[in-house]
A tleap script that builds the chain and sets N, CA, C and O, in Angstrom:
source leaprc.protein.ff14SB
mol = sequence {
  NMET ARG THR VAL PRO GLU TRP ALA TYR GLY
  VAL GLY ARG VAL SER VAL LEU THR GLY ALA
  GLY ILE SER THR ASP SER GLY ILE PRO ASP
  TYR ARG GLY PRO ASP GLY VAL TRP THR ARG
  ASP PRO GLY ALA ALA ALA ALA PHE ARG TYR
  ASP ARG PHE VAL GLY ASP PRO GLU ALA ARG
  ARG ARG PHE TRP HIE ALA TYR VAL ASP HIE
  ALA ALA TRP ARG ALA GLU PRO ASN ALA ALA
  HIE ARG ALA LEU VAL ASP LEU GLU ARG SER
  GLY VAL ALA VAL ARG ILE LEU THR GLN ASN
  VAL ASP GLY LEU HIE LEU ARG ALA GLY SER
  SER PRO ARG LYS VAL LEU GLU LEU HIE GLY
  ARG MET ARG GLU ALA VAL SER LEU ASP CYS
  ARG THR ARG THR PRO THR CGLU
}
set mol.1.N position { -174.495 82.261 -69.677 }
set mol.1.CA position { -174.864 83.243 -68.568 }
set mol.1.C position { -174.939 82.272 -67.403 }
set mol.1.O position { -175.472 81.181 -67.604 }
set mol.2.N position { -174.514 82.531 -66.353 }
set mol.2.CA position { -174.868 81.748 -65.092 }
set mol.2.C position { -176.303 82.223 -64.478 }
set mol.2.O position { -176.781 83.344 -64.650 }
set mol.3.N position { -176.857 81.247 -63.787 }
set mol.3.CA position { -178.191 81.512 -63.244 }
set mol.3.C position { -178.053 82.323 -61.966 }
set mol.3.O position { -176.930 82.263 -61.466 }
set mol.4.N position { -178.784 82.932 -61.444 }
set mol.4.CA position { -179.013 83.886 -60.276 }
set mol.4.C position { -179.030 82.937 -59.013 }
set mol.4.O position { -179.738 81.933 -59.079 }
set mol.5.N position { -178.421 83.143 -58.057 }
set mol.5.CA position { -178.254 82.354 -56.815 }
set mol.5.C position { -179.809 82.370 -56.163 }
set mol.5.O position { -180.558 83.346 -56.223 }
set mol.6.N position { -180.063 81.365 -55.666 }
set mol.6.CA position { -181.360 81.179 -54.887 }
set mol.6.C position { -181.743 82.147 -54.066 }
set mol.6.O position { -182.930 82.474 -54.083 }
set mol.7.N position { -180.841 82.792 -53.197 }
set mol.7.CA position { -180.982 83.858 -52.259 }
set mol.7.C position { -181.540 85.282 -52.963 }
set mol.7.O position { -182.196 86.209 -52.489 }
set mol.8.N position { -181.065 85.078 -54.115 }
set mol.8.CA position { -181.332 86.417 -54.893 }
set mol.8.C position { -182.825 86.623 -55.416 }
set mol.8.O position { -183.280 87.723 -55.728 }
set mol.9.N position { -183.548 85.379 -55.471 }
set mol.9.CA position { -184.749 85.472 -55.865 }
set mol.9.C position { -185.666 86.400 -55.089 }
set mol.9.O position { -185.664 86.276 -53.864 }
set mol.10.N position { -186.394 87.248 -55.606 }
set mol.10.CA position { -187.326 88.251 -54.816 }
set mol.10.C position { -186.628 89.472 -54.403 }
set mol.10.O position { -187.275 90.484 -54.134 }
set mol.11.N position { -185.318 89.441 -54.334 }
set mol.11.CA position { -184.608 90.363 -54.015 }
set mol.11.C position { -184.642 91.538 -54.812 }
set mol.11.O position { -184.562 91.294 -56.016 }
set mol.12.N position { -184.734 92.703 -54.519 }
set mol.12.CA position { -184.872 93.902 -55.557 }
set mol.12.C position { -183.476 94.740 -55.322 }
set mol.12.O position { -183.057 95.419 -56.260 }
set mol.13.N position { -182.791 94.702 -54.145 }
set mol.13.CA position { -181.643 95.707 -54.178 }
set mol.13.C position { -180.693 95.062 -53.098 }
set mol.13.O position { -180.963 94.528 -52.023 }
set mol.14.N position { -179.496 95.287 -53.735 }
set mol.14.CA position { -178.219 94.803 -53.026 }
set mol.14.C position { -177.038 95.698 -53.015 }
set mol.14.O position { -176.517 96.219 -54.001 }
set mol.15.N position { -176.658 95.818 -51.693 }
set mol.15.CA position { -175.359 96.697 -51.596 }
set mol.15.C position { -174.231 95.657 -51.217 }
set mol.15.O position { -174.352 94.755 -50.388 }
set mol.16.N position { -173.216 95.918 -51.904 }
set mol.16.CA position { -171.963 94.984 -51.580 }
set mol.16.C position { -170.770 95.981 -51.263 }
set mol.16.O position { -170.575 97.030 -51.877 }
set mol.17.N position { -170.128 95.578 -50.385 }
set mol.17.CA position { -168.986 96.328 -49.790 }
set mol.17.C position { -167.667 95.293 -49.986 }
set mol.17.O position { -167.487 94.342 -49.224 }
set mol.18.N position { -166.834 95.587 -51.033 }
set mol.18.CA position { -165.593 94.782 -51.299 }
set mol.18.C position { -164.381 95.505 -50.704 }
set mol.18.O position { -164.374 96.729 -50.572 }
set mol.19.N position { -163.414 94.765 -50.367 }
set mol.19.CA position { -162.164 95.105 -50.177 }
set mol.19.C position { -161.057 94.231 -50.841 }
set mol.19.O position { -161.316 93.632 -51.885 }
set mol.20.N position { -159.882 94.149 -50.283 }
set mol.20.CA position { -158.881 93.359 -50.838 }
set mol.20.C position { -159.196 91.852 -51.080 }
set mol.20.O position { -158.587 91.267 -51.975 }
set mol.21.N position { -159.937 91.330 -50.475 }
set mol.21.CA position { -160.059 90.007 -50.391 }
set mol.21.C position { -160.775 89.457 -51.854 }
set mol.21.O position { -160.615 88.388 -52.442 }
set mol.22.N position { -161.541 90.515 -52.155 }
set mol.22.CA position { -162.194 89.971 -53.475 }
set mol.22.C position { -161.383 89.783 -54.726 }
set mol.22.O position { -161.774 89.130 -55.694 }
set mol.23.N position { -160.016 90.512 -54.627 }
set mol.23.CA position { -159.202 90.593 -55.701 }
set mol.23.C position { -157.929 89.665 -55.524 }
set mol.23.O position { -157.130 89.515 -56.449 }
set mol.24.N position { -157.777 89.047 -54.289 }
set mol.24.CA position { -156.947 88.182 -54.087 }
set mol.24.C position { -156.654 86.807 -55.024 }
set mol.24.O position { -155.568 86.298 -55.300 }
set mol.25.N position { -157.884 86.432 -55.374 }
set mol.25.CA position { -158.077 85.381 -56.633 }
set mol.25.C position { -157.554 85.982 -57.938 }
set mol.25.O position { -157.174 85.221 -58.828 }
set mol.26.N position { -157.520 87.104 -58.073 }
set mol.26.CA position { -156.802 87.678 -59.293 }
set mol.26.C position { -155.486 87.782 -59.357 }
set mol.26.O position { -154.896 87.991 -60.417 }
set mol.27.N position { -154.879 87.637 -58.164 }
set mol.27.CA position { -153.315 87.727 -58.028 }
set mol.27.C position { -152.793 88.926 -57.316 }
set mol.27.O position { -151.626 89.296 -57.185 }
set mol.28.N position { -153.830 89.423 -56.912 }
set mol.28.CA position { -153.611 90.922 -56.147 }
set mol.28.C position { -153.349 90.610 -54.622 }
set mol.28.O position { -154.328 90.297 -53.946 }
set mol.29.N position { -152.135 90.669 -54.042 }
set mol.29.CA position { -152.001 90.618 -52.656 }
set mol.29.C position { -152.910 91.487 -51.860 }
set mol.29.O position { -153.374 92.509 -52.365 }
set mol.30.N position { -153.202 91.110 -50.573 }
set mol.30.CA position { -153.818 91.820 -49.764 }
set mol.30.C position { -153.124 92.730 -48.900 }
set mol.30.O position { -151.902 92.587 -48.876 }
set mol.31.N position { -153.661 93.709 -48.124 }
set mol.31.CA position { -152.546 94.444 -47.420 }
set mol.31.C position { -152.302 93.903 -45.916 }
set mol.31.O position { -151.174 93.968 -45.426 }
set mol.32.N position { -153.483 93.325 -45.142 }
set mol.32.CA position { -153.254 93.076 -43.768 }
set mol.32.C position { -153.328 91.427 -43.412 }
set mol.32.O position { -153.326 91.032 -42.247 }
set mol.33.N position { -153.380 90.721 -44.317 }
set mol.33.CA position { -153.441 89.330 -44.209 }
set mol.33.C position { -151.969 88.806 -43.788 }
set mol.33.O position { -150.971 89.526 -43.798 }
set mol.34.N position { -151.987 87.337 -43.388 }
set mol.34.CA position { -150.736 86.654 -43.192 }
set mol.34.C position { -149.552 87.105 -44.122 }
set mol.34.O position { -148.408 87.263 -43.697 }
set mol.35.N position { -149.924 87.295 -45.415 }
set mol.35.CA position { -148.860 87.419 -46.379 }
set mol.35.C position { -148.948 88.810 -46.794 }
set mol.35.O position { -148.208 89.093 -47.737 }
set mol.36.N position { -149.688 89.777 -46.314 }
set mol.36.CA position { -150.115 90.989 -46.799 }
set mol.36.C position { -148.838 92.002 -47.058 }
set mol.36.O position { -147.752 91.942 -46.482 }
set mol.37.N position { -149.160 92.757 -47.868 }
set mol.37.CA position { -148.137 93.970 -48.168 }
set mol.37.C position { -147.714 94.551 -46.868 }
set mol.37.O position { -146.529 94.597 -46.538 }
set mol.38.N position { -148.794 95.041 -46.050 }
set mol.38.CA position { -148.393 95.857 -44.826 }
set mol.38.C position { -147.747 94.874 -43.685 }
set mol.38.O position { -146.953 95.285 -42.839 }
set mol.39.N position { -148.176 93.585 -43.774 }
set mol.39.CA position { -147.823 92.746 -42.823 }
set mol.39.C position { -146.370 92.414 -42.853 }
set mol.39.O position { -145.693 92.287 -41.833 }
set mol.40.N position { -145.878 92.267 -44.190 }
set mol.40.CA position { -144.518 92.019 -44.492 }
set mol.40.C position { -143.558 93.468 -44.241 }
set mol.40.O position { -142.416 93.393 -43.786 }
set mol.41.N position { -144.022 94.396 -44.504 }
set mol.41.CA position { -143.585 95.823 -44.366 }
set mol.41.C position { -144.448 96.743 -43.903 }
set mol.41.O position { -145.106 97.488 -44.629 }
set mol.42.N position { -144.489 96.721 -42.298 }
set mol.42.CA position { -145.643 97.739 -41.835 }
set mol.42.C position { -145.072 99.236 -41.782 }
set mol.42.O position { -145.697 100.041 -41.092 }
set mol.43.N position { -143.989 99.638 -42.430 }
set mol.43.CA position { -143.640 101.001 -42.756 }
set mol.43.C position { -144.315 101.494 -44.026 }
set mol.43.O position { -144.582 102.675 -44.253 }
set mol.44.N position { -144.587 100.366 -44.906 }
set mol.44.CA position { -145.159 100.880 -46.062 }
set mol.44.C position { -146.851 101.329 -45.981 }
set mol.44.O position { -147.383 101.957 -46.896 }
set mol.45.N position { -147.555 100.918 -44.791 }
set mol.45.CA position { -148.823 101.557 -44.517 }
set mol.45.C position { -148.780 103.159 -44.245 }
set mol.45.O position { -149.819 103.813 -44.332 }
set mol.46.N position { -147.665 103.706 -43.945 }
set mol.46.CA position { -147.577 105.025 -43.686 }
set mol.46.C position { -147.718 105.768 -45.173 }
set mol.46.O position { -148.433 106.764 -45.291 }
set mol.47.N position { -147.106 105.302 -46.109 }
set mol.47.CA position { -147.276 105.907 -47.324 }
set mol.47.C position { -148.580 106.174 -47.796 }
set mol.47.O position { -148.870 107.174 -48.452 }
set mol.48.N position { -149.453 105.186 -47.428 }
set mol.48.CA position { -150.941 105.331 -47.868 }
set mol.48.C position { -151.828 106.219 -46.818 }
set mol.48.O position { -153.041 106.196 -47.029 }
set mol.49.N position { -151.441 106.873 -45.890 }
set mol.49.CA position { -151.976 107.671 -45.054 }
set mol.49.C position { -151.945 108.903 -45.870 }
set mol.49.O position { -150.918 109.255 -46.450 }
set mol.50.N position { -153.257 109.686 -45.936 }
set mol.50.CA position { -153.244 110.913 -46.554 }
set mol.50.C position { -152.448 112.122 -45.958 }
set mol.50.O position { -151.884 112.941 -46.684 }
set mol.51.N position { -152.437 112.175 -44.766 }
set mol.51.CA position { -151.570 113.273 -44.092 }
set mol.51.C position { -150.007 113.036 -44.403 }
set mol.51.O position { -149.239 113.994 -44.496 }
set mol.52.N position { -149.661 111.947 -44.530 }
set mol.52.CA position { -148.292 111.465 -44.633 }
set mol.52.C position { -148.074 111.969 -46.160 }
set mol.52.O position { -147.248 112.809 -46.517 }
set mol.53.N position { -148.900 111.344 -46.898 }
set mol.53.CA position { -148.948 111.566 -48.578 }
set mol.53.C position { -148.836 112.964 -48.889 }
set mol.53.O position { -148.032 113.263 -49.772 }
set mol.54.N position { -149.564 113.974 -48.268 }
set mol.54.CA position { -149.696 115.298 -48.567 }
set mol.54.C position { -148.332 115.961 -47.834 }
set mol.54.O position { -147.795 116.916 -48.396 }
set mol.55.N position { -147.846 115.504 -46.722 }
set mol.55.CA position { -147.032 116.237 -46.252 }
set mol.55.C position { -145.585 116.017 -46.368 }
set mol.55.O position { -144.714 116.845 -46.103 }
set mol.56.N position { -145.390 114.636 -46.855 }
set mol.56.CA position { -143.999 114.092 -46.844 }
set mol.56.C position { -143.603 113.614 -48.270 }
set mol.56.O position { -144.243 112.677 -48.747 }
set mol.57.N position { -142.775 114.084 -48.864 }
set mol.57.CA position { -142.402 113.807 -50.175 }
set mol.57.C position { -141.816 112.587 -50.283 }
set mol.57.O position { -141.849 112.022 -51.376 }
set mol.58.N position { -141.088 111.886 -49.009 }
set mol.58.CA position { -140.660 110.715 -49.136 }
set mol.58.C position { -141.934 109.648 -49.288 }
set mol.58.O position { -142.024 108.724 -50.097 }
set mol.59.N position { -142.794 110.012 -48.368 }
set mol.59.CA position { -144.002 109.227 -48.361 }
set mol.59.C position { -144.725 109.023 -49.879 }
set mol.59.O position { -145.133 107.937 -50.291 }
set mol.60.N position { -144.789 110.199 -50.560 }
set mol.60.CA position { -145.318 110.137 -52.055 }
set mol.60.C position { -144.353 109.304 -52.754 }
set mol.60.O position { -144.805 108.276 -53.257 }
set mol.61.N position { -143.216 109.526 -52.874 }
set mol.61.CA position { -142.238 108.504 -53.467 }
set mol.61.C position { -142.520 107.163 -53.212 }
set mol.61.O position { -142.730 106.359 -54.120 }
set mol.62.N position { -142.539 106.842 -51.883 }
set mol.62.CA position { -142.852 105.426 -51.624 }
set mol.62.C position { -144.324 104.921 -52.051 }
set mol.62.O position { -144.492 103.783 -52.488 }
set mol.63.N position { -145.245 105.727 -51.913 }
set mol.63.CA position { -146.673 105.329 -52.524 }
set mol.63.C position { -146.355 105.156 -53.997 }
set mol.63.O position { -146.765 104.077 -54.425 }
set mol.64.N position { -145.753 105.897 -54.872 }
set mol.64.CA position { -146.017 105.799 -56.251 }
set mol.64.C position { -145.121 104.609 -56.565 }
set mol.64.O position { -145.383 103.906 -57.540 }
set mol.65.N position { -144.107 104.359 -55.806 }
set mol.65.CA position { -143.146 103.278 -56.165 }
set mol.65.C position { -143.779 102.128 -55.924 }
set mol.65.O position { -143.470 101.154 -56.610 }
set mol.66.N position { -144.722 102.014 -54.976 }
set mol.66.CA position { -145.380 100.736 -54.539 }
set mol.66.C position { -146.342 100.216 -55.831 }
set mol.66.O position { -146.713 99.047 -55.942 }
set mol.67.N position { -146.678 101.294 -56.787 }
set mol.67.CA position { -147.528 100.747 -57.791 }
set mol.67.C position { -146.837 100.699 -59.089 }
set mol.67.O position { -147.529 100.530 -60.093 }
set mol.68.N position { -145.589 100.824 -59.197 }
set mol.68.CA position { -144.770 100.769 -60.439 }
set mol.68.C position { -144.918 99.362 -61.103 }
set mol.68.O position { -145.250 99.226 -62.281 }
set mol.69.N position { -144.626 98.246 -60.191 }
set mol.69.CA position { -144.914 97.054 -60.741 }
set mol.69.C position { -145.864 96.257 -60.036 }
set mol.69.O position { -145.694 95.049 -59.872 }
set mol.70.N position { -146.826 96.863 -59.627 }
set mol.70.CA position { -147.881 96.354 -58.805 }
set mol.70.C position { -148.812 95.059 -59.638 }
set mol.70.O position { -149.009 95.116 -60.852 }
set mol.71.N position { -149.246 94.098 -58.910 }
set mol.71.CA position { -149.842 93.057 -59.646 }
set mol.71.C position { -151.229 93.486 -60.245 }
set mol.71.O position { -151.826 92.806 -61.080 }
set mol.72.N position { -151.615 94.498 -59.818 }
set mol.72.CA position { -153.030 95.013 -60.045 }
set mol.72.C position { -152.934 95.386 -61.720 }
set mol.72.O position { -153.903 95.217 -62.460 }
set mol.73.N position { -151.810 95.841 -62.131 }
set mol.73.CA position { -151.675 96.232 -63.576 }
set mol.73.C position { -152.050 95.184 -64.509 }
set mol.73.O position { -152.642 95.424 -65.562 }
set mol.74.N position { -151.675 93.911 -64.092 }
set mol.74.CA position { -151.727 92.752 -64.984 }
set mol.74.C position { -152.996 91.901 -64.645 }
set mol.74.O position { -153.474 91.057 -65.403 }
set mol.75.N position { -153.478 92.229 -63.418 }
set mol.75.CA position { -154.766 91.083 -63.168 }
set mol.75.C position { -155.942 91.292 -63.884 }
set mol.75.O position { -156.173 92.355 -64.462 }
set mol.76.N position { -156.756 90.266 -63.879 }
set mol.76.CA position { -158.011 90.214 -64.513 }
set mol.76.C position { -159.133 89.883 -63.622 }
set mol.76.O position { -158.952 89.205 -62.610 }
set mol.77.N position { -160.312 90.347 -63.968 }
set mol.77.CA position { -161.571 89.910 -63.022 }
set mol.77.C position { -161.653 88.599 -62.820 }
set mol.77.O position { -161.323 87.770 -63.668 }
set mol.78.N position { -162.159 88.286 -61.522 }
set mol.78.CA position { -162.251 86.689 -61.170 }
set mol.78.C position { -163.554 86.385 -61.015 }
set mol.78.O position { -164.360 87.312 -61.087 }
set mol.79.N position { -163.993 85.129 -60.788 }
set mol.79.CA position { -165.272 84.584 -60.595 }
set mol.79.C position { -165.999 85.450 -59.793 }
set mol.79.O position { -167.085 85.762 -60.283 }
set mol.80.N position { -165.707 86.000 -58.574 }
set mol.80.CA position { -166.349 86.998 -57.715 }
set mol.80.C position { -166.761 88.186 -58.265 }
set mol.80.O position { -167.917 88.501 -57.980 }
set mol.81.N position { -165.988 89.124 -59.150 }
set mol.81.CA position { -166.214 90.240 -59.762 }
set mol.81.C position { -167.337 89.751 -61.017 }
set mol.81.O position { -168.268 90.476 -61.366 }
set mol.82.N position { -167.119 88.677 -61.489 }
set mol.82.CA position { -168.206 88.425 -62.771 }
set mol.82.C position { -169.463 87.842 -62.058 }
set mol.82.O position { -170.513 87.795 -62.699 }
set mol.83.N position { -169.423 87.377 -60.722 }
set mol.83.CA position { -170.615 86.847 -60.323 }
set mol.83.C position { -171.640 88.347 -59.940 }
set mol.83.O position { -172.852 88.329 -60.158 }
set mol.84.N position { -171.028 89.411 -59.435 }
set mol.84.CA position { -171.692 90.660 -59.340 }
set mol.84.C position { -172.137 91.125 -60.769 }
set mol.84.O position { -173.286 91.550 -60.894 }
set mol.85.N position { -171.488 91.084 -61.614 }
set mol.85.CA position { -172.052 91.527 -62.836 }
set mol.85.C position { -173.199 90.518 -63.465 }
set mol.85.O position { -174.050 90.930 -64.254 }
set mol.86.N position { -173.122 89.161 -63.025 }
set mol.86.CA position { -174.347 88.466 -63.340 }
set mol.86.C position { -175.634 88.986 -62.391 }
set mol.86.O position { -176.779 89.087 -62.832 }
set mol.87.N position { -175.324 89.232 -61.303 }
set mol.87.CA position { -176.318 89.560 -60.219 }
set mol.87.C position { -177.079 90.903 -60.646 }
set mol.87.O position { -178.281 91.063 -60.437 }
set mol.88.N position { -176.312 91.789 -61.224 }
set mol.88.CA position { -176.834 93.105 -61.780 }
set mol.88.C position { -177.660 92.749 -63.039 }
set mol.88.O position { -178.845 93.071 -63.118 }
set mol.89.N position { -177.008 92.070 -64.035 }
set mol.89.CA position { -177.622 91.891 -65.053 }
set mol.89.C position { -178.924 90.817 -65.060 }
set mol.89.O position { -179.502 90.427 -66.074 }
set mol.90.N position { -179.183 90.504 -63.903 }
set mol.90.CA position { -180.495 89.498 -63.487 }
set mol.90.C position { -181.551 90.653 -63.138 }
set mol.90.O position { -182.737 90.321 -63.106 }
set mol.91.N position { -181.272 91.733 -62.924 }
set mol.91.CA position { -182.411 92.802 -62.664 }
set mol.91.C position { -182.180 93.278 -61.346 }
set mol.91.O position { -182.655 94.373 -61.046 }
set mol.92.N position { -181.426 92.533 -60.384 }
set mol.92.CA position { -181.342 92.891 -59.183 }
set mol.92.C position { -180.764 94.544 -59.187 }
set mol.92.O position { -180.036 94.835 -60.136 }
set mol.93.N position { -180.992 95.374 -58.406 }
set mol.93.CA position { -180.375 96.629 -58.237 }
set mol.93.C position { -179.119 96.518 -57.461 }
set mol.93.O position { -179.320 96.433 -56.250 }
set mol.94.N position { -178.056 96.499 -57.775 }
set mol.94.CA position { -176.773 96.254 -57.156 }
set mol.94.C position { -176.007 97.562 -57.076 }
set mol.94.O position { -175.910 98.329 -58.035 }
set mol.95.N position { -175.520 97.755 -56.001 }
set mol.95.CA position { -174.574 98.983 -55.708 }
set mol.95.C position { -173.192 98.342 -55.267 }
set mol.95.O position { -173.246 97.470 -54.399 }
set mol.96.N position { -172.154 98.643 -55.707 }
set mol.96.CA position { -170.854 98.120 -55.273 }
set mol.96.C position { -169.978 99.384 -54.857 }
set mol.96.O position { -169.578 100.290 -55.589 }
set mol.97.N position { -169.757 99.182 -53.301 }
set mol.97.CA position { -168.880 100.032 -52.745 }
set mol.97.C position { -167.539 99.396 -52.621 }
set mol.97.O position { -167.490 98.334 -52.001 }
set mol.98.N position { -166.472 99.878 -53.109 }
set mol.98.CA position { -165.238 99.097 -53.179 }
set mol.98.C position { -163.986 99.866 -52.588 }
set mol.98.O position { -163.728 100.998 -52.995 }
set mol.99.N position { -163.167 99.210 -51.573 }
set mol.99.CA position { -162.277 99.984 -51.101 }
set mol.99.C position { -160.973 99.745 -52.066 }
set mol.99.O position { -159.920 100.352 -51.874 }
set mol.100.N position { -161.152 98.816 -53.101 }
set mol.100.CA position { -159.881 98.333 -53.939 }
set mol.100.C position { -159.942 99.664 -55.079 }
set mol.100.O position { -160.879 100.327 -55.523 }
set mol.101.N position { -158.670 99.685 -55.271 }
set mol.101.CA position { -158.386 100.827 -56.609 }
set mol.101.C position { -157.926 99.900 -57.768 }
set mol.101.O position { -157.200 100.495 -58.564 }
set mol.102.N position { -158.132 98.753 -58.033 }
set mol.102.CA position { -157.598 97.965 -59.121 }
set mol.102.C position { -158.621 98.045 -60.294 }
set mol.102.O position { -158.254 97.639 -61.397 }
set mol.103.N position { -159.723 98.479 -60.153 }
set mol.103.CA position { -160.779 98.697 -61.300 }
set mol.103.C position { -161.163 97.427 -61.642 }
set mol.103.O position { -161.688 97.414 -62.755 }
set mol.104.N position { -161.102 96.337 -61.105 }
set mol.104.CA position { -161.386 94.926 -61.359 }
set mol.104.C position { -163.122 94.909 -61.711 }
set mol.104.O position { -163.580 94.271 -62.659 }
set mol.105.N position { -163.918 95.682 -60.820 }
set mol.105.CA position { -165.289 95.493 -60.893 }
set mol.105.C position { -165.704 96.253 -62.255 }
set mol.105.O position { -166.715 95.863 -62.837 }
set mol.106.N position { -164.978 97.292 -62.763 }
set mol.106.CA position { -165.618 97.942 -63.958 }
set mol.106.C position { -165.142 97.056 -65.342 }
set mol.106.O position { -165.778 96.935 -66.390 }
set mol.107.N position { -163.818 96.479 -64.995 }
set mol.107.CA position { -163.301 95.688 -66.237 }
set mol.107.C position { -164.184 94.415 -66.419 }
set mol.107.O position { -164.291 93.860 -67.513 }
set mol.108.N position { -164.883 93.932 -65.161 }
set mol.108.CA position { -165.730 92.681 -65.299 }
set mol.108.C position { -166.917 93.085 -65.877 }
set mol.108.O position { -167.618 92.164 -66.296 }
set mol.109.N position { -167.312 94.147 -66.008 }
set mol.109.CA position { -168.661 94.617 -66.546 }
set mol.109.C position { -169.736 95.237 -65.656 }
set mol.109.O position { -170.863 95.405 -66.121 }
set mol.110.N position { -169.454 95.577 -64.431 }
set mol.110.CA position { -170.346 96.327 -63.647 }
set mol.110.C position { -170.367 97.573 -64.276 }
set mol.110.O position { -169.438 98.113 -64.878 }
set mol.111.N position { -171.776 98.087 -64.044 }
set mol.111.CA position { -171.999 99.484 -64.615 }
set mol.111.C position { -171.368 100.369 -63.863 }
set mol.111.O position { -171.449 100.311 -62.636 }
set mol.112.N position { -170.564 101.428 -64.577 }
set mol.112.CA position { -169.917 102.333 -63.748 }
set mol.112.C position { -170.682 103.392 -62.825 }
set mol.112.O position { -170.203 104.099 -61.939 }
set mol.113.N position { -171.873 103.317 -63.231 }
set mol.113.CA position { -172.727 104.287 -62.372 }
set mol.113.C position { -173.007 103.597 -61.038 }
set mol.113.O position { -173.300 104.275 -60.053 }
set mol.114.N position { -172.931 102.356 -60.985 }
set mol.114.CA position { -173.104 101.323 -59.879 }
set mol.114.C position { -171.834 101.038 -58.877 }
set mol.114.O position { -171.902 100.389 -57.833 }
set mol.115.N position { -170.885 101.544 -59.317 }
set mol.115.CA position { -169.630 101.308 -58.421 }
set mol.115.C position { -169.045 102.435 -58.105 }
set mol.115.O position { -168.637 103.291 -58.890 }
set mol.116.N position { -168.984 102.447 -56.589 }
set mol.116.CA position { -168.336 103.802 -55.903 }
set mol.116.C position { -166.815 103.134 -55.572 }
set mol.116.O position { -166.624 102.146 -54.863 }
set mol.117.N position { -165.925 103.823 -56.176 }
set mol.117.CA position { -164.366 103.433 -55.872 }
set mol.117.C position { -163.948 104.328 -54.591 }
set mol.117.O position { -163.291 105.359 -54.737 }
set mol.118.N position { -164.353 103.887 -53.387 }
set mol.118.CA position { -164.122 104.846 -52.091 }
set mol.118.C position { -162.643 105.431 -52.100 }
set mol.118.O position { -162.466 106.537 -51.590 }
set mol.119.N position { -161.624 104.773 -52.630 }
set mol.119.CA position { -160.198 105.230 -52.497 }
set mol.119.C position { -159.716 105.467 -53.945 }
set mol.119.O position { -158.524 105.276 -54.189 }
set mol.120.N position { -160.538 105.861 -54.905 }
set mol.120.CA position { -160.295 106.197 -56.156 }
set mol.120.C position { -159.689 104.825 -57.069 }
set mol.120.O position { -159.830 103.621 -56.857 }
set mol.121.N position { -159.037 105.487 -58.051 }
set mol.121.CA position { -158.370 104.364 -58.809 }
set mol.121.C position { -156.910 104.397 -59.117 }
set mol.121.O position { -156.486 105.524 -59.376 }
set mol.122.N position { -156.185 103.583 -59.143 }
set mol.122.CA position { -154.676 103.418 -59.363 }
set mol.122.C position { -154.408 103.989 -60.783 }
set mol.122.O position { -153.410 104.673 -61.011 }
set mol.123.N position { -155.289 103.700 -61.683 }
set mol.123.CA position { -155.081 104.063 -63.196 }
set mol.123.C position { -155.345 105.542 -63.466 }
set mol.123.O position { -155.213 105.972 -64.611 }
set mol.124.N position { -155.717 106.347 -62.452 }
set mol.124.CA position { -155.883 107.890 -62.524 }
set mol.124.C position { -155.264 108.491 -61.338 }
set mol.124.O position { -155.269 107.931 -60.242 }
set mol.125.N position { -154.695 109.711 -61.581 }
set mol.125.CA position { -154.272 110.394 -60.548 }
set mol.125.C position { -155.110 111.654 -60.548 }
set mol.125.O position { -155.574 112.010 -61.631 }
set mol.126.N position { -155.380 112.430 -59.382 }
set mol.126.CA position { -156.055 113.602 -59.336 }
set mol.126.C position { -155.277 114.648 -58.533 }
set mol.126.O position { -154.870 114.441 -57.390 }
set mol.127.N position { -155.109 115.729 -59.181 }
set mol.127.CA position { -154.469 116.838 -58.695 }
set mol.127.C position { -155.141 117.447 -57.253 }
set mol.127.O position { -156.348 117.687 -57.211 }
set mol.128.N position { -154.363 117.649 -56.215 }
set mol.128.CA position { -155.006 117.933 -55.166 }
set mol.128.C position { -155.190 119.573 -55.027 }
set mol.128.O position { -155.780 120.204 -54.150 }
set mol.129.N position { -154.567 119.985 -56.053 }
set mol.129.CA position { -154.947 121.499 -56.002 }
set mol.129.C position { -156.193 121.819 -57.047 }
set mol.129.O position { -157.178 122.442 -56.651 }
set mol.130.N position { -156.086 121.387 -58.295 }
set mol.130.CA position { -157.192 121.832 -59.413 }
set mol.130.C position { -158.116 120.675 -59.756 }
set mol.130.O position { -159.008 120.762 -60.600 }
set mol.131.N position { -157.830 119.528 -59.009 }
set mol.131.CA position { -158.818 118.325 -59.343 }
set mol.131.C position { -158.733 117.733 -60.710 }
set mol.131.O position { -159.552 116.902 -61.100 }
set mol.132.N position { -157.716 118.173 -61.453 }
set mol.132.CA position { -157.281 117.758 -62.881 }
set mol.132.C position { -156.976 116.236 -62.749 }
set mol.132.O position { -156.266 115.846 -61.822 }
set mol.133.N position { -157.561 115.264 -63.770 }
set mol.133.CA position { -157.500 113.872 -63.683 }
set mol.133.C position { -156.535 113.446 -64.777 }
set mol.133.O position { -156.666 113.831 -65.938 }
set mol.134.N position { -155.514 112.602 -64.351 }
set mol.134.CA position { -154.542 111.974 -65.600 }
set mol.134.C position { -154.221 110.704 -65.435 }
set mol.134.O position { -154.095 110.272 -64.290 }
set mol.135.N position { -154.042 109.924 -66.483 }
set mol.135.CA position { -153.674 108.509 -66.370 }
set mol.135.C position { -152.318 108.378 -65.538 }
set mol.135.O position { -151.455 109.253 -65.616 }
set mol.136.N position { -152.180 107.312 -64.787 }
set mol.136.CA position { -150.939 107.141 -64.084 }
set mol.136.C position { -150.105 106.428 -64.837 }
set mol.136.O position { -148.891 106.607 -64.746 }
set mol.137.N position { -150.639 105.523 -65.685 }
set mol.137.CA position { -149.666 104.920 -66.588 }
set mol.137.C position { -148.559 105.805 -67.395 }
set mol.137.O position { -147.757 105.253 -68.148 }
savepdb mol mol.pdb
quit
């Protein structure tokens, strides 16, 4: 087990907000970076807007097609994900708010009740009508 970083001694609570950058070392491309998914294909971003997703069958098709062979299906947690697990296990009250849908915080070992996946998870679809959850695989 790794040691707790010096800055964490005496700290009782830490909130962490993560986005695409934490998962790039796991092989998942970001969206807006120099080689980002939306940088290379600006039209792809429209498929990820809620109003477009709900109102446009073509946007839904494009959204789901984007995940068919996405790198996140094969990605493994990296050192940053594991460092947050270590911090949690050290006794610091860690809460992770993530914009990521890749599930890597949970796969690294963070407590499910301490991770809030703001945009949901790619491995689970939720019906907009009845809220039924189903695996996307």
